[in-house]
Phi, psi and omega in degrees: 000327180296325177296325178290319177301314180299312183293316180296319180298309185287327176294321179291318177299325178294337176278354183087015182269158167272145183234136173240142172260134180261125181278133173062040169062217183297331176299324177290328176295316181291323182273000183059041181261081183226157179209150180298146176240129174247173185303318183288336180293336180252015175283146176073019181247352186297333183266002184264138176284174179069213178216128180291339179278344181082164179212157181198147172287147185215081178302331182299332183290341178288340182270148180302321182296321179295315180292327178297319176298316179299316181295323177296321179294320178296317180295320181298328179268003180059037176274128189262343184200164185223140171250124182246119181255118180169187184264211188298317179296316180297318183284337170295320175296321177301316180298321180294320177296316178299321177295334176278359176095009181263134181292121182225142167235131179263151174238126186284117181213111174192143179286350178281341180056041183242016178280130178289140176104005178209146177287325185214142181253158177299131174106334187290323180298316178297315182296318179295318182290325175295317178298317181295321178300318178295318180297317180298320179292320179293325177298320178299315178295318180299318180294324181289326186249007180055054182235163168253145177240136174254118184248122176260126181255171171290155181141076185290314181243349184228133183263021186300312182298314180298318182295307185291316179293326178294317177295311182295332181267001177070037182292144176285328181222136173234126181239124183226161181299330184288337177211104184287149174238125181289149181305321181294329178288322175300315179299318180298319181291321177294319179297319179295320177297319179297317181289335175282355177096011178292142182271350181199169180204158181229136171241125177247123183230134176284145184298336181273357178295144180301318174263080181281189184301317182296316181294319180294316181295326177297319179293316184289333177298333180266353183221053185300322184288348183282346188267321189090307179277154162282137189245136174235153182240140176228125177254117185282319176059214190286355175301334180294331184280342192261017187278163172292126185297141179290165177300319180300313181296322180295317181290317178301312181297323178295315179296317182290323178298315179293322181294326179297319179291321178300318178297318179294319180296329180273002180071037182234063178278189178077024183228162169252131176265135181209181181251123174234117189067236177255005189250146171276125182234163178241132178240132180306136179301331178297331178275341184271315186297133177081003180241151172233153181270124180287155175277163180278103182292341176298331178292326178291321176296320178297318179300323180295320178293316185289341182282353183291000000 
């Protein structure tokens, strides 16, 4: 996200515009927590994870009164347009502001990669690679000690990280909210891997799966003999969010940040900018808000075949 902040700031300054950074998202709009940004203010942030501007949930922004306060603050500072960097919740807020008549351009950013209107969102490449690095290390340990590891990834409502990292890491089982796997089936697959002579195995499960790591381990504690392997569990949690952004994420965020300013300069707000194929495209916020992009379930079927 910092690369997008940097690109949008400097692209806007190149247009001769004044730029303000809003602290803590929509909460900062309501609290009038904004400050001018100059070129040097966004120097040295492209390599930093997270967001230097901060973020916060803001239920008040869903209410007309909350947005009215935000709009009054924007008007008082003579701010003419807004760039919103974030996922589905943020872009729903963008759509509401646009519906109130304020010029907004959204930038797709979430590690879940479930925003409609883009093939890939800012942050997901970094999150997947951090997850994959952990999986690779656990595989090395598993092979040395003849164990199976159950790895729980982030993904409350979307299993994209678990799916992609599981495929790239050669997992025997991938469990995601979009397609549940029963505990007895997980046990059967691990047992089959053990009987085929595998020295180790991996189960990757998204935290939002109904049978998450805790539920699976509870089941396996009562059916130890069903696995073949000795099983250990690792929960990655928020460590996935704090990584140094990958080159892909930095370039993607830079392109989207610059594209957001270009849309505003052309008088074309009310859109989300994203990447489709190799091209930066704009999708109306009205089409984005309230929708999520499904994952490719064919990849899950492929993972099942490759795990044999």
